PLY file of the C-alpha trace (Angstrom):
ply
format ascii 1.0
element vertex 258
property float x
property float y
property float z
element edge 257
property int vertex1
property int vertex2
end_header
28.89 13.06 255.24
32.82 12.76 254.32
35.24 15.38 253.08
33.99 17.53 250.40
30.85 15.65 250.26
32.61 12.31 249.19
30.35 8.94 248.99
31.18 6.01 247.98
29.09 3.53 246.24
30.05 0.25 246.11
29.46 -0.36 242.21
31.95 2.18 241.65
34.50 0.87 243.98
34.39 -2.43 241.43
36.07 -0.75 238.55
38.59 0.65 240.55
41.18 -1.14 238.58
40.27 0.60 235.08
40.01 3.91 236.83
43.75 3.43 238.29
44.92 2.36 234.92
43.86 5.63 233.16
46.96 6.96 231.39
48.75 3.50 231.33
49.56 1.70 228.10
47.45 -1.64 229.65
44.39 0.28 229.99
42.53 -1.67 227.10
43.20 -4.81 228.79
42.30 -3.62 232.48
39.20 -2.01 231.29
38.07 -5.33 229.32
39.05 -7.73 232.37
36.73 -5.03 234.62
33.92 -5.40 232.30
34.01 -9.09 232.09
34.17 -9.46 236.02
31.16 -7.02 236.44
28.70 -7.90 233.68
30.55 -10.69 231.32
30.89 -8.50 228.54
32.66 -9.99 225.66
34.13 -7.17 223.84
34.39 -3.38 224.35
35.01 -0.76 221.59
35.43 2.86 222.04
34.87 5.72 219.24
35.52 9.51 219.27
32.86 11.58 217.31
33.35 15.24 216.96
30.49 17.60 216.22
32.34 18.45 212.83
31.22 14.94 211.67
35.02 13.32 212.20
34.95 9.74 213.74
37.92 7.25 214.79
38.10 4.00 216.82
40.27 4.45 219.97
39.96 1.24 221.60
38.86 -2.35 220.75
39.40 -5.00 222.98
37.62 -8.79 223.58
36.74 -11.78 221.69
35.85 -10.42 218.52
38.43 -11.45 215.96
37.02 -8.65 213.14
36.84 -6.29 216.07
39.74 -4.00 214.27
37.85 -4.34 211.03
34.53 -3.58 212.41
36.20 -0.50 214.14
37.62 0.81 210.71
34.47 0.29 209.00
32.20 2.21 211.66
34.73 5.04 211.65
34.80 5.50 208.13
31.37 5.57 207.15
28.91 3.74 209.11
28.57 5.91 212.29
26.88 8.20 209.97
23.67 5.93 210.06
24.11 4.72 213.61
20.51 4.91 214.85
21.93 5.84 218.36
23.53 9.02 216.38
20.65 11.24 217.51
21.25 10.54 221.13
24.78 10.56 221.24
24.48 14.24 219.72
21.98 15.55 221.63
23.54 14.67 225.01
24.35 17.01 227.35
27.97 17.91 227.66
29.63 16.29 230.58
27.13 13.93 231.68
27.47 10.71 230.92
24.83 9.32 228.88
23.10 5.58 228.69
22.08 4.57 225.42
18.61 2.83 224.65
18.42 -1.22 224.75
19.81 -2.54 221.67
17.28 -4.34 218.98
18.47 -5.21 215.77
15.67 -3.57 213.95
16.92 -0.51 214.85
19.72 -1.01 212.29
19.79 -0.89 208.16
19.93 -4.43 206.80
23.68 -3.74 205.61
24.51 -2.70 208.79
23.38 -5.53 210.66
24.90 -7.63 208.42
28.48 -6.37 208.96
28.22 -5.31 212.67
26.33 -8.40 214.18
25.64 -11.12 211.93
29.27 -11.43 210.44
30.62 -10.58 213.74
28.54 -12.84 215.55
27.26 -9.95 218.11
24.08 -10.71 219.47
23.65 -7.97 222.02
25.26 -4.63 222.95
24.99 -2.01 225.68
26.24 1.63 225.20
27.56 4.54 227.35
28.65 8.07 225.92
30.26 11.14 227.44
31.08 14.60 225.82
34.14 16.46 226.64
34.30 19.53 224.62
33.48 18.88 221.07
34.32 15.21 221.35
31.91 12.25 222.37
33.41 9.25 223.67
31.21 6.32 222.48
31.91 3.36 224.70
30.07 -0.03 223.35
29.75 -3.38 225.28
29.02 -6.47 223.18
28.13 -9.97 223.46
28.72 -12.79 221.05
26.56 -15.97 220.19
28.54 -17.93 222.36
27.45 -16.09 225.18
23.91 -15.04 224.80
22.28 -12.14 225.60
23.06 -9.85 228.53
20.90 -10.72 231.66
18.88 -8.23 233.21
21.08 -8.20 236.05
24.25 -7.34 233.82
22.27 -4.52 232.48
21.83 -3.34 235.45
25.26 -3.57 236.68
26.37 -1.79 233.03
24.05 0.94 234.27
25.48 1.29 237.56
29.21 1.58 236.47
28.47 3.16 233.11
29.13 6.72 234.43
32.59 5.63 236.03
33.57 3.79 232.85
32.74 6.65 230.50
34.49 9.29 232.19
37.49 6.87 232.88
37.61 6.12 228.71
37.17 9.91 228.36
40.31 10.75 230.88
42.33 8.18 229.46
42.25 8.85 225.99
42.15 12.88 226.44
45.46 14.68 225.05
47.31 15.54 228.45
45.92 13.14 230.80
46.98 13.72 234.58
45.95 10.58 236.06
49.20 9.54 237.86
48.70 8.98 241.20
51.65 10.98 242.89
50.37 14.09 241.01
46.82 13.43 242.18
47.86 13.46 245.60
50.06 16.35 245.22
47.58 18.87 243.78
44.33 17.56 244.63
42.27 17.86 247.77
41.96 16.23 250.53
44.57 14.04 249.27
47.14 16.83 249.05
46.61 17.80 252.58
48.28 14.70 253.70
52.07 14.33 254.59
54.55 13.06 251.89
54.85 10.21 253.89
51.18 9.57 254.36
50.45 10.07 250.99
53.32 7.68 250.21
51.68 4.67 252.22
48.18 5.66 250.65
49.31 5.37 247.30
50.56 2.03 248.23
47.65 0.77 249.43
46.04 1.99 246.42
48.32 -0.41 244.66
46.84 -3.38 246.53
50.04 -3.64 248.98
49.70 -4.94 252.27
50.83 -3.15 255.46
53.84 -5.79 255.40
54.47 -5.03 251.98
54.39 -1.42 252.35
57.00 -1.83 255.06
59.63 -3.77 253.20
58.85 -1.45 249.85
59.78 1.64 251.83
62.19 0.37 254.28
60.20 1.65 257.60
58.81 -0.43 260.57
55.08 -2.03 260.22
54.07 0.03 263.14
55.11 3.19 261.69
53.22 1.91 258.70
50.34 1.27 260.47
50.47 4.67 262.02
50.96 6.66 258.78
48.08 4.62 257.55
45.82 5.36 260.88
46.84 9.32 260.56
45.90 9.52 256.96
42.59 7.98 257.03
41.58 10.42 259.94
43.01 13.41 258.21
40.61 12.01 255.22
37.86 11.19 257.58
37.44 7.75 256.46
38.12 4.51 257.91
38.75 1.97 255.17
40.27 1.11 252.10
37.12 1.25 250.04
36.80 4.65 251.04
40.26 5.26 250.22
39.50 4.05 246.81
36.16 6.07 246.63
37.93 9.58 247.33
40.32 8.39 244.04
37.48 7.46 242.21
35.63 10.77 242.78
38.40 13.01 241.78
39.85 10.95 238.80
35.80 10.66 236.82
34.23 13.57 238.55
33.35 16.65 236.40
37.08 18.31 237.73
38.77 15.27 236.49
38.15 15.93 232.90
40.68 18.18 231.50
0 1
1 2
2 3
3 4
4 5
5 6
6 7
7 8
8 9
9 10
10 11
11 12
12 13
13 14
14 15
15 16
16 17
17 18
18 19
19 20
20 21
21 22
22 23
23 24
24 25
25 26
26 27
27 28
28 29
29 30
30 31
31 32
32 33
33 34
34 35
35 36
36 37
37 38
38 39
39 40
40 41
41 42
42 43
43 44
44 45
45 46
46 47
47 48
48 49
49 50
50 51
51 52
52 53
53 54
54 55
55 56
56 57
57 58
58 59
59 60
60 61
61 62
62 63
63 64
64 65
65 66
66 67
67 68
68 69
69 70
70 71
71 72
72 73
73 74
74 75
75 76
76 77
77 78
78 79
79 80
80 81
81 82
82 83
83 84
84 85
85 86
86 87
87 88
88 89
89 90
90 91
91 92
92 93
93 94
94 95
95 96
96 97
97 98
98 99
99 100
100 101
101 102
102 103
103 104
104 105
105 106
106 107
107 108
108 109
109 110
110 111
111 112
112 113
113 114
114 115
115 116
116 117
117 118
118 119
119 120
120 121
121 122
122 123
123 124
124 125
125 126
126 127
127 128
128 129
129 130
130 131
131 132
132 133
133 134
134 135
135 136
136 137
137 138
138 139
139 140
140 141
141 142
142 143
143 144
144 145
145 146
146 147
147 148
148 149
149 150
150 151
151 152
152 153
153 154
154 155
155 156
156 157
157 158
158 159
159 160
160 161
161 162
162 163
163 164
164 165
165 166
166 167
167 168
168 169
169 170
170 171
171 172
172 173
173 174
174 175
175 176
176 177
177 178
178 179
179 180
180 181
181 182
182 183
183 184
184 185
185 186
186 187
187 188
188 189
189 190
190 191
191 192
192 193
193 194
194 195
195 196
196 197
197 198
198 199
199 200
200 201
201 202
202 203
203 204
204 205
205 206
206 207
207 208
208 209
209 210
210 211
211 212
212 213
213 214
214 215
215 216
216 217
217 218
218 219
219 220
220 221
221 222
222 223
223 224
224 225
225 226
226 227
227 228
228 229
229 230
230 231
231 232
232 233
233 234
234 235
235 236
236 237
237 238
238 239
239 240
240 241
241 242
242 243
243 244
244 245
245 246
246 247
247 248
248 249
249 250
250 251
251 252
252 253
253 254
254 255
255 256
256 257
């Protein structure tokens, strides 16, 4: 057992780039790149749905040329006839929802023509999460040139969906507090580290080697290794992946959402 019940699942670490991009302008690009690496997702679209009936397209990234038009059409009227709507609105607040498998017969003829035939979409998976009165609905698509998702890719999406949904929700919240310096300063167990230990750990999370951290901070390599060792001891971990695990838990866990 690690501090504060921290556990680390390998699949969660694989979405670390997207989690660490929360609040940044390049979040859409990092998100689609992460999804491509993990499950060869071709396109991702995120919608915000409210219990009052409003809808908007928040993110459109990937390989569908008419993605922006599809997002506007869905937000404008088609969200009302989405066969997943009941599952979305019956979902428990705060817990990520994995939507049923895609089947064309689920959709009406006009919906199928616009969103699948005209766009070339041949398969989709989706997840969602509620924060307050807003549902963040995250859709993963593949087009004809890619073919349908394999069973392994679907399983992979199922494994990373909770972290992806929570990351998307956190990114689009009104007042994100995902800045790493703020996280280290305010959230245990990271806030228990000394300022220099926090600095070293933030550079580790940024992908810096020990030698690069030494140059960036202007202190000896021996000192960097000492600070890293002390930080890991305080956190009860022994590897970079476990450090990522702590950050992922803090950013995407229930307390990570405002």
